[in-house]
C-alpha positions in Angstrom: 0.1 -0.3 -0.1 1.3 3.3 -0.8 0.2 6.4 1.3 -0.9 9.8 -0.7 -0.8 12.7 1.3 -2.7 15.6 -0.2 -1.7 19.0 1.2 -3.4 22.6 0.7 -7.1 23.5 0.1 -6.6 23.8 -3.5 -5.3 19.8 -4.2 -7.7 18.7 -1.5 -10.7 20.2 -3.2 -9.6 18.3 -6.4 -9.4 15.0 -4.9 -11.8 15.6 -1.5 -9.6 13.9 0.9 -6.0 14.8 2.6 -4.7 11.1 3.1 -5.7 8.3 0.2 -4.6 4.7 0.9 -3.6 2.9 -2.4 -2.8 -0.4 -3.1 -0.2 -1.2 -5.5 1.1 -4.8 -7.0 4.1 -4.0 -8.6 6.5 -0.8 -8.4 5.2 2.2 -11.0 5.6 5.7 -11.1 4.1 8.8 -9.7 2.0 9.2 -12.9 1.2 5.9 -13.2 0.0 5.6 -9.6 -2.3 8.5 -10.2 -3.5 7.4 -13.2 -4.2 4.1 -12.4 -6.3 5.4 -9.6 -8.4 8.2 -11.2 -11.7 7.5 -9.1 -9.4 8.6 -6.0 -6.9 10.7 -7.7 -8.0 11.7 -11.0 -8.0 15.5 -9.6 -4.3 15.6 -9.7 -3.7 15.4 -13.4 -4.0 19.0 -14.2 -2.1 20.0 -11.4 1.1 17.9 -12.2 0.6 18.4 -16.0 0.9 21.6 -15.3 3.6 21.4 -12.7 1.7 23.0 -9.9 2.2 20.2 -7.9 5.0 19.5 -6.0 5.6 15.9 -5.5 7.9 14.3 -2.9 8.5 10.6 -2.2 9.7 9.5 1.2 10.1 13.2 1.8 12.5 13.3 -1.2 11.6 15.9 -3.8 10.3 14.1 -6.6 8.7 13.9 -9.9 6.0 12.5 -11.9 8.2 9.7 -13.1 9.9 9.2 -9.8 9.7 5.6 -8.8 6.9 4.4 -6.3 6.5 1.2 -4.0 5.0 -0.5 -1.4 5.2 0.9 1.9 6.0 4.7 0.2 4.4 8.0 1.2 3.6 10.2 -1.6 3.0 14.0 -1.0 1.6 16.5 -3.2 1.4 19.8 -2.1 0.2 22.8 -4.1 2.9 25.4 -5.5 1.5 28.8 -7.0 4.8 29.3 -8.8 5.5 26.5 -11.5 9.2 27.5 -12.2 9.9 26.4 -8.5 10.7 23.2 -8.1 12.0 22.8 -4.6 16.0 22.9 -5.3 16.4 26.3 -5.1 14.6 29.8 -3.7 12.1 31.4 -5.7 13.6 33.8 -8.1 12.2 37.5 -7.3 
C-alpha cells in the first residue's frame, strides 16, 4: 500500500481527501499511480501536468516519473510558482 498525502486546500478540493491509501501490486511511477487510481486521485492530473504540484516521495523531492513501491509515502503540495521545483529559491 502507498500512502498519498494531499496538502493545501486547492489540491484537497480536487480530490476530496487529505490522505488516501492506494494498493500497488508492483513498483510504478507517481504518474502511473495517479492514472491507475483515477477515481481517488484523478483530480491531481491537471496540477501534475501544469507543474503546480510539488511531489515528494518518502520526504525526497520527486517528479511525476519518480519510482513508487509498496510502503512509500507520496506527498502532493500545491505551488503557485510553476518555475519553482523545490531545489532552489523562488526567483524574485
